[in-house]
KOLMAR-389861 format. One record per residue (C-alpha): chain; x, y, z; residue number from 1. Coordinates in Angstrom, 1 decimal. Example, Ala and Ser with C-alpha at 12.3 -4.5 7.8 and 13.67 -1.06 7.14 Angstrom:
! residues 2
c->A, px->12.3, py->-4.5, pz->7.8, k->1 .
c->A, px->13.7, py->-1.1, pz->7.1, k->2 .
END
This chain:
! residues 327
c->A, px->0.0, py->0.0, pz->0.0, k->1 .
c->A, px->2.9, py->2.4, pz->0.8, k->2 .
c->A, px->4.4, py->1.9, pz->-2.6, k->3 .
c->A, px->1.1, py->2.4, pz->-4.3, k->4 .
c->A, px->0.6, py->5.7, pz->-2.4, k->5 .
c->A, px->4.1, py->6.9, pz->-3.3, k->6 .
c->A, px->3.4, py->6.1, pz->-7.0, k->7 .
c->A, px->0.0, py->7.9, pz->-6.8, k->8 .
c->A, px->1.6, py->11.0, pz->-5.3, k->9 .
c->A, px->4.4, py->10.9, pz->-7.9, k->10 .
c->A, px->2.0, py->10.5, pz->-10.8, k->11 .
c->A, px->-0.1, py->13.4, pz->-9.5, k->12 .
c->A, px->3.0, py->15.6, pz->-9.3, k->13 .
c->A, px->4.1, py->14.6, pz->-12.8, k->14 .
c->A, px->0.7, py->15.4, pz->-14.1, k->15 .
c->A, px->0.3, py->18.8, pz->-12.5, k->16 .
c->A, px->3.8, py->20.0, pz->-11.8, k->17 .
c->A, px->2.4, py->21.9, pz->-8.8, k->18 .
c->A, px->3.5, py->21.4, pz->-5.2, k->19 .
c->A, px->4.2, py->23.6, pz->-2.2, k->20 .
c->A, px->7.9, py->22.7, pz->-2.6, k->21 .
c->A, px->7.8, py->24.1, pz->-6.2, k->22 .
c->A, px->6.3, py->27.4, pz->-5.0, k->23 .
c->A, px->8.8, py->27.7, pz->-2.2, k->24 .
c->A, px->11.8, py->27.0, pz->-4.4, k->25 .
c->A, px->10.8, py->29.1, pz->-7.5, k->26 .
c->A, px->13.4, py->31.8, pz->-6.8, k->27 .
c->A, px->16.1, py->29.2, pz->-7.3, k->28 .
c->A, px->14.9, py->28.4, pz->-10.8, k->29 .
c->A, px->13.4, py->31.4, pz->-12.4, k->30 .
c->A, px->11.8, py->31.4, pz->-15.9, k->31 .
c->A, px->10.8, py->28.5, pz->-18.0, k->32 .
c->A, px->13.1, py->25.6, pz->-18.9, k->33 .
c->A, px->12.5, py->24.1, pz->-22.3, k->34 .
c->A, px->13.5, py->20.4, pz->-22.6, k->35 .
c->A, px->13.1, py->17.9, pz->-25.5, k->36 .
c->A, px->10.9, py->14.9, pz->-25.4, k->37 .
c->A, px->12.4, py->12.9, pz->-28.3, k->38 .
c->A, px->10.1, py->10.6, pz->-30.2, k->39 .
c->A, px->11.6, py->7.3, pz->-28.9, k->40 .
c->A, px->11.0, py->5.5, pz->-25.7, k->41 .
c->A, px->14.3, py->5.8, pz->-23.8, k->42 .
c->A, px->14.5, py->9.5, pz->-24.5, k->43 .
c->A, px->11.0, py->10.1, pz->-23.3, k->44 .
c->A, px->11.8, py->8.3, pz->-20.0, k->45 .
c->A, px->14.9, py->10.4, pz->-19.5, k->46 .
c->A, px->12.8, py->13.6, pz->-20.1, k->47 .
c->A, px->10.1, py->12.4, pz->-17.7, k->48 .
c->A, px->12.5, py->11.6, pz->-14.9, k->49 .
c->A, px->14.6, py->14.8, pz->-15.4, k->50 .
c->A, px->11.5, py->17.0, pz->-15.6, k->51 .
c->A, px->10.1, py->15.5, pz->-12.4, k->52 .
c->A, px->13.4, py->16.1, pz->-10.5, k->53 .
c->A, px->13.7, py->19.7, pz->-11.8, k->54 .
c->A, px->10.1, py->20.6, pz->-11.0, k->55 .
c->A, px->9.7, py->18.9, pz->-7.6, k->56 .
c->A, px->13.3, py->19.0, pz->-6.4, k->57 .
c->A, px->14.5, py->22.4, pz->-7.7, k->58 .
c->A, px->11.2, py->24.4, pz->-8.2, k->59 .
c->A, px->11.6, py->24.7, pz->-12.0, k->60 .
c->A, px->8.8, py->25.4, pz->-14.5, k->61 .
c->A, px->9.6, py->22.9, pz->-17.2, k->62 .
c->A, px->8.1, py->22.8, pz->-20.7, k->63 .
c->A, px->8.5, py->19.6, pz->-22.7, k->64 .
c->A, px->8.5, py->19.9, pz->-26.5, k->65 .
c->A, px->8.2, py->16.9, pz->-28.9, k->66 .
c->A, px->11.2, py->16.7, pz->-31.1, k->67 .
c->A, px->13.8, py->14.5, pz->-32.8, k->68 .
c->A, px->17.5, py->14.7, pz->-33.4, k->69 .
c->A, px->17.9, py->17.0, pz->-36.5, k->70 .
c->A, px->15.0, py->19.4, pz->-35.7, k->71 .
c->A, px->16.1, py->19.9, pz->-32.1, k->72 .
c->A, px->19.6, py->21.0, pz->-33.1, k->73 .
c->A, px->18.3, py->23.1, pz->-35.9, k->74 .
c->A, px->16.1, py->24.9, pz->-33.4, k->75 .
c->A, px->19.0, py->25.4, pz->-31.0, k->76 .
c->A, px->21.0, py->26.9, pz->-33.8, k->77 .
c->A, px->18.2, py->29.2, pz->-35.0, k->78 .
c->A, px->16.4, py->30.2, pz->-31.8, k->79 .
c->A, px->18.6, py->29.1, pz->-28.8, k->80 .
c->A, px->15.8, py->26.7, pz->-27.7, k->81 .
c->A, px->15.3, py->24.1, pz->-26.4, k->82 .
c->A, px->17.5, py->24.7, pz->-23.4, k->83 .
c->A, px->18.2, py->20.9, pz->-22.8, k->84 .
c->A, px->18.4, py->18.1, pz->-25.4, k->85 .
c->A, px->18.2, py->15.1, pz->-23.1, k->86 .
c->A, px->19.2, py->12.1, pz->-25.3, k->87 .
c->A, px->21.3, py->13.1, pz->-28.3, k->88 .
c->A, px->22.8, py->10.2, pz->-30.4, k->89 .
c->A, px->25.7, py->12.1, pz->-31.9, k->90 .
c->A, px->26.9, py->9.5, pz->-34.4, k->91 .
c->A, px->25.6, py->10.6, pz->-37.8, k->92 .
c->A, px->24.8, py->14.1, pz->-36.4, k->93 .
c->A, px->27.2, py->16.6, pz->-38.0, k->94 .
c->A, px->25.3, py->19.6, pz->-36.4, k->95 .
c->A, px->26.4, py->18.4, pz->-33.0, k->96 .
c->A, px->30.1, py->19.0, pz->-33.8, k->97 .
c->A, px->29.3, py->22.3, pz->-35.5, k->98 .
c->A, px->27.4, py->23.7, pz->-32.5, k->99 .
c->A, px->30.0, py->22.4, pz->-30.1, k->100 .
c->A, px->32.8, py->24.0, pz->-31.9, k->101 .
c->A, px->30.9, py->27.2, pz->-32.2, k->102 .
c->A, px->30.3, py->27.3, pz->-28.4, k->103 .
c->A, px->26.6, py->27.2, pz->-28.8, k->104 .
c->A, px->26.1, py->24.0, pz->-26.8, k->105 .
c->A, px->27.8, py->22.3, pz->-23.9, k->106 .
c->A, px->27.9, py->18.6, pz->-23.5, k->107 .
c->A, px->27.1, py->17.6, pz->-19.9, k->108 .
c->A, px->27.2, py->13.8, pz->-19.8, k->109 .
c->A, px->26.8, py->10.4, pz->-21.4, k->110 .
c->A, px->23.2, py->9.9, pz->-20.6, k->111 .
c->A, px->23.4, py->6.2, pz->-21.6, k->112 .
c->A, px->26.5, py->4.2, pz->-20.6, k->113 .
c->A, px->28.5, py->2.7, pz->-22.1, k->114 .
c->A, px->26.5, py->3.9, pz->-25.2, k->115 .
c->A, px->24.0, py->2.9, pz->-27.7, k->116 .
c->A, px->24.1, py->0.1, pz->-30.2, k->117 .
c->A, px->23.0, py->0.6, pz->-33.7, k->118 .
c->A, px->22.9, py->-1.5, pz->-36.9, k->119 .
c->A, px->20.9, py->-3.5, pz->-39.4, k->120 .
c->A, px->19.1, py->-6.5, pz->-37.9, k->121 .
c->A, px->17.2, py->-9.7, pz->-38.9, k->122 .
c->A, px->15.3, py->-12.1, pz->-36.7, k->123 .
c->A, px->17.6, py->-14.7, pz->-35.1, k->124 .
c->A, px->15.5, py->-17.6, pz->-36.4, k->125 .
c->A, px->16.1, py->-16.3, pz->-39.9, k->126 .
c->A, px->19.8, py->-16.0, pz->-39.3, k->127 .
c->A, px->19.9, py->-19.6, pz->-38.0, k->128 .
c->A, px->18.0, py->-20.9, pz->-41.0, k->129 .
c->A, px->20.0, py->-18.8, pz->-43.5, k->130 .
c->A, px->23.3, py->-17.8, pz->-41.9, k->131 .
c->A, px->24.4, py->-16.1, pz->-45.2, k->132 .
c->A, px->21.9, py->-13.3, pz->-44.5, k->133 .
c->A, px->24.1, py->-12.1, pz->-41.6, k->134 .
c->A, px->26.5, py->-10.8, pz->-44.3, k->135 .
c->A, px->25.9, py->-8.0, pz->-46.8, k->136 .
c->A, px->26.9, py->-10.3, pz->-49.7, k->137 .
c->A, px->24.3, py->-12.8, pz->-48.6, k->138 .
c->A, px->21.6, py->-10.2, pz->-48.3, k->139 .
c->A, px->22.3, py->-8.7, pz->-51.7, k->140 .
c->A, px->22.1, py->-12.2, pz->-53.3, k->141 .
c->A, px->18.9, py->-13.2, pz->-51.5, k->142 .
c->A, px->16.5, py->-10.2, pz->-51.2, k->143 .
c->A, px->13.5, py->-12.5, pz->-51.2, k->144 .
c->A, px->14.6, py->-14.3, pz->-48.0, k->145 .
c->A, px->14.2, py->-11.1, pz->-46.1, k->146 .
c->A, px->11.0, py->-10.0, pz->-47.8, k->147 .
c->A, px->12.7, py->-7.7, pz->-50.3, k->148 .
c->A, px->12.2, py->-4.8, pz->-47.9, k->149 .
c->A, px->14.5, py->-2.6, pz->-45.8, k->150 .
c->A, px->12.9, py->-0.8, pz->-42.9, k->151 .
c->A, px->14.3, py->2.8, pz->-42.8, k->152 .
c->A, px->14.2, py->5.3, pz->-39.9, k->153 .
c->A, px->11.6, py->8.1, pz->-39.8, k->154 .
c->A, px->12.3, py->11.6, pz->-41.1, k->155 .
c->A, px->14.3, py->13.7, pz->-38.6, k->156 .
c->A, px->16.3, py->10.8, pz->-37.1, k->157 .
c->A, px->20.1, py->10.9, pz->-37.6, k->158 .
c->A, px->20.1, py->7.2, pz->-38.6, k->159 .
c->A, px->17.9, py->8.0, pz->-41.7, k->160 .
c->A, px->20.8, py->9.9, pz->-43.3, k->161 .
c->A, px->23.4, py->7.2, pz->-42.4, k->162 .
c->A, px->21.2, py->4.4, pz->-43.6, k->163 .
c->A, px->20.6, py->6.3, pz->-46.9, k->164 .
c->A, px->24.4, py->6.6, pz->-47.4, k->165 .
c->A, px->24.8, py->2.8, pz->-46.9, k->166 .
c->A, px->21.9, py->2.1, pz->-49.2, k->167 .
c->A, px->23.5, py->4.3, pz->-51.9, k->168 .
c->A, px->26.9, py->2.6, pz->-51.4, k->169 .
c->A, px->25.3, py->-0.8, pz->-51.8, k->170 .
c->A, px->22.9, py->0.3, pz->-54.6, k->171 .
c->A, px->20.4, py->-1.7, pz->-52.6, k->172 .
c->A, px->17.4, py->-1.0, pz->-54.6, k->173 .
c->A, px->19.0, py->-2.3, pz->-57.8, k->174 .
c->A, px->19.4, py->-5.6, pz->-56.0, k->175 .
c->A, px->15.7, py->-6.1, pz->-55.6, k->176 .
c->A, px->15.0, py->-4.2, pz->-52.3, k->177 .
c->A, px->12.4, py->-1.7, pz->-51.6, k->178 .
c->A, px->13.2, py->0.9, pz->-48.9, k->179 .
c->A, px->10.2, py->1.6, pz->-46.7, k->180 .
c->A, px->10.6, py->4.8, pz->-44.5, k->181 .
c->A, px->8.6, py->4.5, pz->-41.3, k->182 .
c->A, px->6.6, py->7.5, pz->-40.1, k->183 .
c->A, px->7.5, py->7.0, pz->-36.5, k->184 .
c->A, px->9.5, py->4.9, pz->-34.1, k->185 .
c->A, px->6.3, py->3.2, pz->-33.0, k->186 .
c->A, px->5.6, py->1.8, pz->-36.5, k->187 .
c->A, px->9.2, py->0.5, pz->-36.7, k->188 .
c->A, px->8.8, py->-1.3, pz->-33.4, k->189 .
c->A, px->5.4, py->-2.7, pz->-34.4, k->190 .
c->A, px->6.8, py->-4.0, pz->-37.7, k->191 .
c->A, px->9.4, py->-6.0, pz->-35.8, k->192 .
c->A, px->6.9, py->-7.3, pz->-33.3, k->193 .
c->A, px->4.5, py->-8.4, pz->-36.0, k->194 .
c->A, px->7.2, py->-10.1, pz->-38.1, k->195 .
c->A, px->8.8, py->-12.0, pz->-35.2, k->196 .
c->A, px->5.5, py->-13.1, pz->-33.6, k->197 .
c->A, px->4.4, py->-14.4, pz->-37.0, k->198 .
c->A, px->7.8, py->-16.0, pz->-37.8, k->199 .
c->A, px->8.2, py->-13.8, pz->-40.9, k->200 .
c->A, px->11.3, py->-12.2, pz->-42.4, k->201 .
c->A, px->12.3, py->-8.6, pz->-41.4, k->202 .
c->A, px->15.3, py->-6.5, pz->-42.3, k->203 .
c->A, px->16.0, py->-3.0, pz->-41.1, k->204 .
c->A, px->17.7, py->-0.5, pz->-38.8, k->205 .
c->A, px->17.2, py->-0.7, pz->-35.1, k->206 .
c->A, px->19.0, py->0.4, pz->-31.9, k->207 .
c->A, px->19.4, py->-0.3, pz->-28.2, k->208 .
c->A, px->18.6, py->0.0, pz->-25.5, k->209 .
c->A, px->15.0, py->-0.6, pz->-26.4, k->210 .
c->A, px->12.3, py->-2.9, pz->-25.2, k->211 .
c->A, px->12.2, py->-4.4, pz->-28.7, k->212 .
c->A, px->15.8, py->-5.7, pz->-28.6, k->213 .
c->A, px->15.1, py->-6.8, pz->-25.0, k->214 .
c->A, px->12.0, py->-8.7, pz->-25.9, k->215 .
c->A, px->12.8, py->-10.1, pz->-29.4, k->216 .
c->A, px->15.8, py->-12.2, pz->-30.4, k->217 .
c->A, px->17.4, py->-10.3, pz->-33.2, k->218 .
c->A, px->20.8, py->-10.8, pz->-35.0, k->219 .
c->A, px->22.9, py->-7.9, pz->-36.3, k->220 .
c->A, px->24.0, py->-8.0, pz->-39.9, k->221 .
c->A, px->27.7, py->-7.6, pz->-40.4, k->222 .
c->A, px->28.2, py->-4.3, pz->-42.3, k->223 .
c->A, px->31.9, py->-4.7, pz->-42.3, k->224 .
c->A, px->34.6, py->-2.9, pz->-40.3, k->225 .
c->A, px->34.0, py->0.6, pz->-38.9, k->226 .
c->A, px->35.3, py->3.2, pz->-41.3, k->227 .
c->A, px->35.1, py->6.7, pz->-39.8, k->228 .
c->A, px->35.5, py->8.6, pz->-43.1, k->229 .
c->A, px->32.7, py->6.6, pz->-44.7, k->230 .
c->A, px->30.5, py->6.7, pz->-41.7, k->231 .
c->A, px->30.7, py->10.5, pz->-41.5, k->232 .
c->A, px->30.1, py->10.9, pz->-45.2, k->233 .
c->A, px->27.1, py->8.5, pz->-45.0, k->234 .
c->A, px->25.6, py->10.7, pz->-42.3, k->235 .
c->A, px->25.9, py->13.8, pz->-44.5, k->236 .
c->A, px->23.1, py->13.9, pz->-47.2, k->237 .
c->A, px->25.3, py->16.3, pz->-49.3, k->238 .
c->A, px->28.4, py->14.0, pz->-49.3, k->239 .
c->A, px->28.8, py->12.0, pz->-52.5, k->240 .
c->A, px->31.7, py->9.8, pz->-51.5, k->241 .
c->A, px->29.6, py->7.2, pz->-49.6, k->242 .
c->A, px->31.0, py->3.9, pz->-48.5, k->243 .
c->A, px->30.5, py->0.9, pz->-46.3, k->244 .
c->A, px->30.9, py->1.1, pz->-42.6, k->245 .
c->A, px->29.4, py->-0.5, pz->-39.5, k->246 .
c->A, px->27.9, py->1.6, pz->-36.8, k->247 .
c->A, px->30.2, py->2.2, pz->-33.9, k->248 .
c->A, px->29.0, py->2.0, pz->-30.3, k->249 .
c->A, px->27.1, py->5.2, pz->-30.2, k->250 .
c->A, px->27.9, py->8.0, pz->-27.7, k->251 .
c->A, px->24.6, py->9.3, pz->-26.3, k->252 .
c->A, px->24.8, py->12.7, pz->-24.8, k->253 .
c->A, px->22.8, py->15.3, pz->-22.9, k->254 .
c->A, px->23.6, py->18.8, pz->-24.1, k->255 .
c->A, px->22.5, py->22.2, pz->-23.0, k->256 .
c->A, px->22.9, py->25.6, pz->-24.6, k->257 .
c->A, px->25.9, py->27.4, pz->-23.3, k->258 .
c->A, px->23.7, py->30.3, pz->-22.2, k->259 .
c->A, px->21.6, py->27.9, pz->-20.1, k->260 .
c->A, px->24.6, py->26.4, pz->-18.4, k->261 .
c->A, px->25.7, py->29.8, pz->-17.3, k->262 .
c->A, px->22.3, py->30.9, pz->-16.1, k->263 .
c->A, px->21.4, py->27.6, pz->-14.3, k->264 .
c->A, px->24.5, py->26.0, pz->-12.9, k->265 .
c->A, px->22.6, py->24.0, pz->-10.4, k->266 .
c->A, px->20.3, py->22.5, pz->-13.0, k->267 .
c->A, px->23.2, py->21.9, pz->-15.3, k->268 .
c->A, px->25.0, py->20.0, pz->-12.5, k->269 .
c->A, px->21.8, py->17.9, pz->-11.9, k->270 .
c->A, px->21.6, py->17.1, pz->-15.6, k->271 .
c->A, px->25.3, py->16.2, pz->-15.7, k->272 .
c->A, px->24.5, py->13.5, pz->-13.1, k->273 .
c->A, px->21.4, py->12.0, pz->-14.9, k->274 .
c->A, px->22.8, py->8.9, pz->-16.5, k->275 .
c->A, px->21.4, py->5.4, pz->-17.0, k->276 .
c->A, px->23.2, py->2.2, pz->-17.7, k->277 .
c->A, px->22.0, py->0.3, pz->-20.7, k->278 .
c->A, px->20.9, py->-2.6, pz->-18.4, k->279 .
c->A, px->18.9, py->-0.1, pz->-16.3, k->280 .
c->A, px->17.2, py->1.3, pz->-19.3, k->281 .
c->A, px->16.4, py->-2.1, pz->-20.8, k->282 .
c->A, px->14.7, py->-3.0, pz->-17.5, k->283 .
c->A, px->12.7, py->0.2, pz->-17.5, k->284 .
c->A, px->11.6, py->-0.1, pz->-21.1, k->285 .
c->A, px->10.7, py->-3.8, pz->-20.7, k->286 .
c->A, px->8.5, py->-2.9, pz->-17.8, k->287 .
c->A, px->6.9, py->-0.1, pz->-19.8, k->288 .
c->A, px->6.2, py->-2.5, pz->-22.7, k->289 .
c->A, px->4.8, py->-5.3, pz->-20.4, k->290 .
c->A, px->2.6, py->-2.9, pz->-18.5, k->291 .
c->A, px->1.6, py->-0.7, pz->-21.5, k->292 .
c->A, px->2.6, py->2.2, pz->-19.4, k->293 .
c->A, px->2.7, py->5.9, pz->-20.4, k->294 .
c->A, px->6.0, py->7.8, pz->-20.4, k->295 .
c->A, px->5.0, py->9.5, pz->-17.1, k->296 .
c->A, px->4.1, py->6.2, pz->-15.5, k->297 .
c->A, px->7.4, py->4.7, pz->-16.6, k->298 .
c->A, px->9.3, py->7.7, pz->-15.1, k->299 .
c->A, px->7.4, py->7.0, pz->-11.8, k->300 .
c->A, px->8.4, py->3.3, pz->-12.1, k->301 .
c->A, px->12.1, py->4.4, pz->-12.2, k->302 .
c->A, px->11.7, py->6.9, pz->-9.5, k->303 .
c->A, px->10.1, py->4.4, pz->-7.1, k->304 .
c->A, px->12.4, py->1.5, pz->-7.9, k->305 .
c->A, px->15.7, py->3.2, pz->-8.4, k->306 .
c->A, px->15.8, py->5.7, pz->-5.5, k->307 .
c->A, px->19.4, py->4.6, pz->-4.7, k->308 .
c->A, px->20.3, py->5.8, pz->-8.2, k->309 .
c->A, px->18.5, py->9.2, pz->-8.6, k->310 .
c->A, px->19.1, py->10.2, pz->-5.0, k->311 .
c->A, px->22.8, py->10.5, pz->-5.8, k->312 .
c->A, px->22.0, py->12.9, pz->-8.7, k->313 .
c->A, px->20.3, py->15.6, pz->-6.7, k->314 .
c->A, px->21.5, py->18.1, pz->-4.1, k->315 .
c->A, px->20.6, py->17.8, pz->-0.4, k->316 .
c->A, px->17.8, py->20.4, pz->-0.6, k->317 .
c->A, px->16.2, py->18.7, pz->-3.6, k->318 .
c->A, px->16.5, py->15.3, pz->-2.0, k->319 .
c->A, px->14.6, py->16.6, pz->1.0, k->320 .
c->A, px->11.8, py->18.0, pz->-1.1, k->321 .
c->A, px->11.5, py->14.8, pz->-3.2, k->322 .
c->A, px->11.2, py->12.7, pz->-0.1, k->323 .
c->A, px->7.6, py->14.1, pz->0.2, k->324 .
c->A, px->6.7, py->12.0, pz->-2.9, k->325 .
c->A, px->9.2, py->9.1, pz->-3.1, k->326 .
c->A, px->11.2, py->7.3, pz->-0.4, k->327 .
END
């Protein structure tokens, strides 16, 4: 009963963002903080947790805005907002380097450790039946064995450009493949679930940590050795000299605008501490999938089950305020 009461209180606070503690601490966090809510599950969880801690622990007024990789950085470049990009996969994201070098953004932390995994995947049962499909040569020679379809990332995701470069390097479509671009991360996940549960073929890009790779047994296709020059070119839609390269283990960062870091040093310190291991995030996302939970409910799951983790992220004053909701 105690756990249920804590979850109820936390859910209410997430939903309203209004508490006595918030009002009392408002002077410590003036103005509105704009934070991304990226359109994939792990990023939404990070945003939910970070928003709760900022609102209830530090008295901030937080505005979450839906976004994805490319639009969020374009917005930072053009308008100086959002203040915080919570989960930025920097592989295949040239704008990250440009904004960092220009001093527009500051990198606070690796929000996922040791980093994200990316690549092209097929169901493991298909790899066991046709091991040749785990190689590029085998795929190109047998498009019908994977349904003749490559599942591509949605618009705005950095992986869309990188995959497009690999597709061009392979001349994939001339080998009998259709490239299907998904409209959202949800449809990508659904396509894997539907294929695997029906024992059908599937080929496409995916990444971890995700509930999908935790729930379904998938095998990564060998795209060859990592080639930094080719990988960077593939990520740039204007680069013509595309080539083959595997995805490296992906650094996943939290960044803030440099102006924000200077204005809100306490919040920047908090966000520099907000980091999840891949195993923790897999657990969180698996729970979300199993319970069909919303992003806010999943944030509450983390807050009520990993208090030993997040309590080390916040300062003493914030920890005392948060104890009113979660112990």
